[in-house]
N, C-alpha and C positions, 0 to 999 in steps of 0.2 A: 886311357890309363891301362897299363898291363896289370891284370888281376893276378892274385896268388894262384888261382886255378890255371890261368894261361901259362904262368911260369912253370907250374908243375908239368903241364902237358908238353912243353918244350923238352923238359928233361925226360919225360916218359917216352917220347919218340926216339930219343937217343938210346934209351935203355931197352926198348922193345926188341930190337934186333939181337940183343945179347941174352935175352931172358931165357931162351931155350938152352943156352950154354951154361948159365950160372944157376938156374933154379935148383939143381940138385944139391948145390952147396950152400943154399940159403938156410939160415937157422931161425928166421922169424924175429930175431931180436934187434936187427938193425933198422936203418931208415926204410928199407924196402920190405915188402911182404913176400910170402912164399906159400907153397902148399903144405908146409910142415906145421904141425901143431906147435904153438909157442911153448918154450921151455916151462915146465912146472904145471902146465894145464892138462887136465884130464876131461875129455868130453863125455858127458853122461847120456846125451841123446838129443834128438830133434823131434818136435811135435808140430803138426800142422793144426792151426786154429782157423778154420775156414769160414766161420759164421759171418753172414752179412745182415742177419736179422736177429732181433732179440729172442733169446731162448732161455732154457733153464741154467745153462752154464755147468751142468752136472757132467757133461762129456766134452771131449775135445771138439767134437763136431759142432757143439753149440756155443763154443767160445771163440773170441777173436783176440787180437794182440792187445788192444787198448782197454777194452771194457769187460773182457772175459764173458762176453755174451749178454751183459746187462744193459748196454747202451746208455745213452744219456739219461733216460728215465730211471733205470735201475741204479746207476751211480748216485743219482740225486734222491733216491728213496730214503725214507726215515729209518728203515731197518734193513739189515743185510739179508741176502738170500738164505733160506733155511737149508739145513743139512738133512739128508735122508735119515742118517743116524748120527745125532749130535755127539755121541761118545766115540764114534769111529768115522770121522769124516774122511773122504777120499782125498788123494793128492790133488785131483782136479777141482774138487769143491774148495779145498784150501787155497789153491791158486786164485780161484774166482773171488773168494771172500777177502783174500789178502789184497787183491787189486781194489776191491771196494773200500777197505779201511785205509789203504795207503793213499789212494786218490783223495779221499775226504780228510785224511790226516794232514794234507798239505794245503788244500784249497777249501774255500767256503762253498759248500754244495747247495746253498739256498738260492732260489730264484731272485729274491730281493737283493741278495748280496752280489749278484751278477752272473751266477751259474746259468748257462744256457743262453745268456744274452751278451755278456762281455767275454766270456771264455767258456770252454766246455767242448765235449766231443762233437757236438752238432755244428760247431763253427769251423768253416773251412780254413785252409792255409791262407787264403786271401782275406780272411776276416769277415766272410759273409755268414750271417746267421741263417740257419736252415731249420726245417722241422725234422731233419733226419736224426737217427739215433747215434750215428757216428761210429759204427763198428768198422774196424780195419782188419781184414783177414790177412793171414800170413803164416810164417814159420818161426818157431822159437827154439833156439839151441841153448842147452844148459851145460855149463862146464864148471869145474872147480880148480882154483889155483891153490897149490899147497907148496910148502917149503921143504917137504920131505919128512916132516914130523907127523903128519896127519892131523895137526892141530890148527893150522892156519885156516884152511878151508874157506877161501874167498869164493863166493858164488857169483857167476857171471851168466847173464841171460842175454843172448843176442837175438833181437827181433828183426826179421826181414819182411816187410810188408809186400803183398803182391804187387803193389804200385811202385816198387823199387825200379828205378830207371838205370839200366846198365850203362847208358850213354852219358848220364849225368850223376855219377855215383857220389853219395854223401853218407857220412856216418855221424851220428850224435852219440856221445858217450856221457852217461848219466850215473855217477855214483850216488848212492842213497843219501838222503838228508838224515840228520840226527843219528840215531843208532839203528835205523830201520833196516829191514831185509832187502832182498834183491829188487823188489818192486817199489822201493822207496822213492824213486824218481819217475813213477809212471805218469803222474799228473803234470810233470814239467818236461823232462827230456823226452820221454816216450811220446807224449801227446804232440809236441811240436814236430819231432823227428818223423813220426809215422805219417802225420798229415802232409808233410812235405816230401814223402816218398823216400826218406832216408832209412837206412838200417840204424838200429838203436842198440847200443851196448850198455846194459844195466849191470851194476855190481853193488854188493853190500860193502865192499872194501874192507872186509875183515870184521864187520860188525854183525848185525842181523839178529834174527830171533833165535838166539842160542840160549834157551831157558833149560837149565839143568836142575833137576830135583834131587837134592841130597838124600832124601828119605828113601826113594825107590829106585834111584840110579837110572831114571828115564831121561831121554833126550829128544830133540827134534832131529829127524832125518833131513837131508838136503831138500827133499820135496815137501817138508812140513809135517809129514805123518809122525805121530808120536810112537816111540819104541823104547825098549830097554837099551842100554849102551851095547850090550852083547848082541842083541838082535839087529841093531842098526848097522853094526860092522863098519865097513868103509864109508857108508852113507851117513854116519854120525856127524852132525854138524858141529856140536860142541858138547864136551863133558869136562867137568873139573878134573884137573890133573891130580888125582888123589887115589890112594889105594883103598880097597874095600875096608881094611882094618882101620885106617885113618878116618874114613867116612863114618864107620860105625861109631868110633869113639867121639867124633864130632857131633853126630846126631844125638848121642846120649846127653851131651852138654847143651846143645843148641838144636832142639827138634824143629822140624818143619821149615828148614832153611833152603834157600835157592841160590843159584849162581847164574850170572849172565855172561855171555861171551865177550861183549865189549869191555866189561869190567874185569872179568876173571880169567881171560885167556892166557895171561902172563906173557903176552907178546907185544904190549903197547901198540895195538894195530894202527893207531893214528900216524905213527911214523912212516907207515907203508902206504898210506892212502894214495899218494901220488903215483907210486910205482904200480899199485894195484889198478889204478885207473888206466895207466899206460898198457898194462897187461890185458885189460878188457878191450882196449882198442885193437891190440894185435890179434886177439882172438876174433874180434869182429871181422877183421880183414881175412883171417883164415876161413871163417864161415862163408864169406862172400866168394872167395876164390875156390873153395871146395865145391860150391854149388854151381858156379858159372864158368869154371875153367873149361877150355877146349884144347884139343891137340895143337891147334894153330896158336892159341893164346893161353898157355897154361897158367899164367898169373895175370888175370885181367885187371886186378885192382891193387894198386900200390899207394904209398903215401904221396907219390908224384901226381897221380891223376884222380885222387879221391879227396873231396873236401871233408875234413874232420873237425867238428865243433864239440868241445867239451863243455857241458852245460848242466848245472844243477843249483840247488839252494842249500843254505845253512852249511852243515858239515859236508854235504855234497859239493857245495861251492868251495869249501876249504880244500877238498880233494883235488878239484880240477885246477885250482891255482897252483897247488903244490905240483901237480903233474906238469903244468906248463913250465915251472921252474926246473923240473927234473928231465924234461924232454930234450935230450941232447941230440936226437936223431931227426927232429922235425916232423914227428908223427902227428902232432896236433897243430891245426891251422889257426883256430880262434877259440876264445874262451868267453862264456857268459856265466857269471857267478852272481847269484842273488844272496844277499845277507851272509857272506862267507865269514867264517871264523878264521881270520888271517892274522897271525901273530908275528910281527916283525922281530927279528933276532936281536935288535937293539932298540932302545928308546931314545937314542941320541942321534944328532946329525940331521934331523928333520923336525918339522913342527906342524901344528894345525892352528889356523886362525878362523874364528867365526865372527863375522861382522867386524873384522879388524882387530878382535881381541884374541890373544893367544890362549889356547887351551893348555892347562897345566898337565904335564906328564902324559901325553897320549901314547898309545901303543902298548898297553899292558896285556899280559897273557891272559887267556880266558880263565884258566884255573886260578889265577891270581885274583882277578876282580870278582869271580864267582864265589870263592871261599870268603872273600872280604864282604861281599854283599849278603851272603848267607848269614853273617853275624848281625848286620845292621838293618836289613830290609824290614823285618817285621816291626821293629821299633819305629823306623822311619815312617812306616805307613800310618802311624798314629799322630804324625805332625799335623798341625792345623791346616796347612796348605795342601795336605795330602788326603785328608779325610773327606768323606762324602756322605750325603744323607740318603742317596738313592738305594733302592733295593735292586741289586743286579749282581751278576757274576763278576763284573768289574770291581764291585765292592765286596769281594768274596769273603774277606775276614768278618765283616759284619753279617753277611748272609749266613755264614756257618758258625757263628758265635766263637770266633777265634780272637776277638779283640782283648779279652781278659788275659789270654796267654801272650799276646803281643805286648801288653802293658807290663806283664811279668818279665818279658825279655828286656824291656827298657829298664826296669828296676834291677835286674840282674847285671846288666851292663854298667849301670851306675854304681852298684856295689863293688864292682871290680875296677872302677875308675876308667871305664872305656867310653863313657859318655858323661857329659856334664849337664847340670840343671837340677833345680829343686823339685820339679814335678814332671809328670809325663809329657806335657806339651813341650817343655824346654828340652828334655832328654830326647824326645822324638825329633825335634828340630835339629839338634846337634847331630843325631844319626843321619838325618837327611842331608845335612851339609857335608858330612863325611862322604856320602855316596856321590854327591855332586862333584866333590873334589877328586873322586876316584874314576871318573869317566862318564857317569850318568849325567843327564841334563835335566833341566826343569820340565821338559816334555815327559819325563819318566816319573815325575813326582807321585802322581796318583796311581801309576802302574805298579809300584812296588807291592801294593796290597795284593792284587791277584797273582802277580808273578811269583811271589813267595808262597802264598797260600795254596796255589795250585801245584806247588812242589818243585818249581824249576831250580831254585837255589839248593834245597836239600838233596835233590836228585844228582845234580851235577857235582856238588861238593863231595858227595859220597863216591860217585863213580870214577871221576877223572883222576884223583890222586892214586886210587888203587890201580887203575889201568896204567898210569905212568910209572908207578913203582913196581909193576909186574908182580903184585902180591897174589897169593893163592886165596881162594875163598875161605880156607880154614884159618887164615891169618887174623881174621876179624879186626882189621886195621881200625884204630880208634874205637874199638869195641863196637863196630858196626857190622851188621849183617843184612841180608835181604830175606823177606818172607811175605806171604799173604797175611794180612792182619784182620782181626775182627773189629767190632765197634768199639772195643776198649783199647785197641791198638796192639793186642797180644798176637804173636805168631800163631797161625792155624794152618792145617793142611790145605793145599790147593785143591779145589774141586775137580773131579775127573773131566767134566766138560770143558772147563777153562783150559786145562792142560792139553786136551785133545785138539782144541781150536786155537791155541796160542799163536801158531804161525800166522793166522789170519787177523788176530785182534791185537797182538803185541806190537810194540814199537822198539824193542830192544833195550829200553831203559827201565829203571826202577820206579815207574810211574804209578804203581799200584795195580797194574794189570798183568799178572797178579803180584809181581814183586814190589815190595814197599821197603823204603829205608827204615831199618830197625836199630834203635840204640839199645844195645844189650845191657848197659849199665844203668838204665833208667831206674829211678827210685820205684820200688814195688815190683820190679821185674821188667824184662825186655818189652819195649813199646815202639810202635811206629813213631816217626819223628813228630807227627802232629800232636801226639799226646805224651811225649817223653818229658820226664822230670829230671833235672840236673842234680847229681849228687852234691855238688858244691853249693847249691842254692836251696835244694829241697822243694823247688817250685816247678810248676808246669810252664816252662819257658821255651818250649819247642826243643828241649835238649841242648841248651847253649853249650854245655861242656863238650858235647859231640862236635858242634860247629867249630869251637875253639881248637880242638884237636886237629880237625881237618885243615884249618888255617895254618897251624904249626907245621904240618907236613909240607906245605908249599913254601913257607918262609924260612924254616930252620930255627925259628925262635918261638918262645912262648908269647902269644899275643897279648897276654895280660901283663906280664912282668918285663917282657923284652929280653929275657935271658936266653942264651943259646941252649938248644936241646943237648942232651947227653945220652949216654948208654942206658940210663935208668929212668928217664922221663917218659911220659906218654903224650905223644909218640916219641920214639927214640930218634937219636941223631941218624942212625943207620937207615931208618925208614924214610926220614926226610931227605937224606942224601939220594936214596933210590928214586924218590919222586922227582926231585929236581933234575936228576940225570935224564929221566924220561921226558920232562918238560923241555929240556934242551934239544931233544931229538925231533920235536915237532915245530920248531920255529922256522920262519920263512926268511929267505935271503933277499927278497925284493926284486929278483931278476927273472922276468918271464920271457927272456930271450927275444925281446922286441916283437912278440906275438901281439896281434890285436886282442885286447881284452876289454870287456865291458863289465863293470861291477855295479850292481843295482842294490841299494840299501834303503831302508826306511829310517827317516830321521828319528822316529819315536821308538826304535828298537830298544827294548829294555833287557833283552836276553844277551845280545851281542852289541853293546853300545857302539855307535859309529865312531866315537872318539878313540876307542881302543882297538877297533878293527878296521872297517872300511876306510875311514878318513886317514887313519895312521898308515895303512898299507899303501894307499895311493901316494901319500907324501914320501914314504920310504922308497917306493918304486921309482919315483921321479929323481931322487938324489942318487939312486943306484944306477938307473939306466940313462938318465939325462935326456938329451934331445932325441935319442933313439926310441924312447918309450912310445907305445901306441895304446896305452891304457886309458880308458875313459871311465868317468865316474858319474853316475846318475843317483842323486839323493832325493827321495820322495817324501815330501812333507805329509804328515798325518798317516804314515804307514808304519807298521810295527812288524815284529818277527813272524807271528803266527797268523797267516790268513785264515786257518781253520778256526781261530778264536773269534772271527767276525760273526759266527753264528751265536756267540754268547751275548747276553744282554749287557749293555754298557760298552762293549767293544764295537757292536754294530753301529751305534750312534756316533762314535768318536773317530773311527779309523776307516781307511779305504784299503782295498786289496793291493798288494804289491805285485801279484802275479801278472796283471796286464802289462806291466813294465818289463817283466822277464820275457814275455812273448814278443813285445816290441823290440827288445834288445836282441833276441834271437833273429827276428826278421832283419834287423839292421846288420848284424854280423854276417848272416848268409848273403845279403845283398853286397856287402863289402867284399867277401871272399869270392863270390861268383861273378860279380859285375864290376867290381872296383868302386862301388858307391862309397862316398866318404863316411867314415864313422861319425856318429853324433858327437858334438862337443860335450865336455863335462859340464853338468848343470844341475840346478835345483828345479824340481817339478813341484808346482804349488797346486795341491788338490783341495777339494772341498768335502769335508765329512758329510755323511747323510743326515746327521742330526736326528731330531725326533726323540721320542721316549726310549729309554733303554729297553731292549727287547722288542721294540716296535718301530725301529727306524724305517723310514720310507725306502722304496726301491731305489737302488743306485742307478744313476744315469751316466751316460758317457761324459757328460759335463763335469761330473765329480772327479773323474780321473783323466784329465787332459793328457795328450801324448807329449813325450819330450820332443824337443825341437831341433832342427838342423841349424837354426839361427836363434838361440835363446836370447831373451831380453837381457840387457846389461846387468840388471839386478838379479839375474838368475845364473850368471856365468860362474862356474867354479874354476879358479885359476891358481897361480902360484905367486907368492911374494917371497922371492929368494928361494930358500929351501922349505918354506912353509906352504902347505895347502891353504888356500884362501876360500872359505865357504861363506856366501852371503847369508845374512839372517833370514 
């Protein structure tokens, strides 16, 4: 079989003779690479990280590319490395600690969960478990992609390990998951790529740790160091687009408020995730060519002779699938996406069947089902089939005494005619049925508890409509703002140490570290969503009025009355129109240009339900590309969205990590591109949870997470029935 790489080399031979003639005219934006810095990219510098043994990580000499000098032991430690001066951490200390938090933010770092045994820095590319610390020395180049405004500021980090093989060049492109910063894919794309001797191109894709303090006008610099907007200058990563006068007036009315880049950049960064990923790829080629060019071969690496795999999880998976759709020049060769948020541009023309039964209305947009779930989840968690007696983080509402507020949410919904039933049990069951009809499955019934109470619904429902609508922080859309809050939920100043270290500990969202979603109109004064009281009900129902407003932004109608929004409603019609225009900009066309793609998703994902994302996109791609498609879909039973949650009690006993399947998919994709090995068939993988007591699950074994198969059993094959994806029970 002729491999993609072999095909590339044939073309490379034909072009090599011409390269000296044409290199001066290459601009870096086409199919081929050049020695020209790609358009819009400014390189900030290159640092050597040579460490091969664990050290302090306080200096470049004691850091490496993958673990920042901490090694397997340090990444798995209970606490991050200490700062010499916690109020004034250095850029190198912040890099070290950012790698610590981002690695652990994606993966379960516990030994019982599989760290160091099934995955981790000490495991070789061939899958051999060693006693090594897993440091990978090399060089890291940092650049910024901007649109000329100074506000886009997409950060790119290209890591070139010392093990990079010029005769077998490969690049792994990893945009960050969630809203994370540039190191947000260090545990996924970086680890696999560096172990396999590939260059790695990381990017925040326009998200990242852009925490702006409205009170003191302080920002994060590109390198994470905290500074005033003026002092940061061109290195300012993000500041709200507001004048000093407007900021002062806002602070008088709403003290101690914060802004986040993903939410408040007024650029709808999601629409550019694909192109930002492609830009990161071009910059990686530039870095390689700049380092290894010779007079005889001035452009040694091109898209014709270099394997390029785009790989990441969650929003990073979203970005790489979008990049594949937008890659008109053949820059990317293959894609591996774990749990991607992929939103088909249409909900018609394809279907999803599970066990031969059609799923109603698959393929809803993330902001649609998230704002819907944000209304009903806390009530649904009170349903008899969803309640639990255990003491665990999985039963977070009970653990943190939220049940009374969840019951009030049921009561408030009933008073507005949004659920039916004479008591809490009946109302909660009705809410749960609504969620099941909107894309969630019975696998998610008990998960609504922790998913809502840990803030997933309130965070996403607040952030994404504002981002899509390009609203300013001063707009306070739906009377919502962000702030650190105290025990009563009231906004308070951010502590100096938290701000100084935010590059390392933040994840770019309003998850309370330190930004929390605040409902300004809460009865008794502004309160964080957890303790907010709705003006229309007067009760502590997690600020239902706030959730209803966010839902109206997405639909254009009042969710209670069904009436269309107007110029005088809250929100206004104009605000909703802006949100819906932004939503349209982030939809997918289903055409990945016949590239080989492997999508891996957990059947129990409650954040991005498979019916609305992975399953729907696979079906949409099939009807779009037809027989030319090379997309494969692996659905893992007993896996959910957050491997990092597997350290939490109750999650540990119920779910298995998805990450081992990401690694296997990467291995399969690389073998396919390099050697022509057949891609695995689409299939269901049946895993076995660890079981045991919540918080004391036994150590995971390889038997808990069997590999996917090149010849899956008939009962595990995912196929098509006409235009519908057919998934076995």
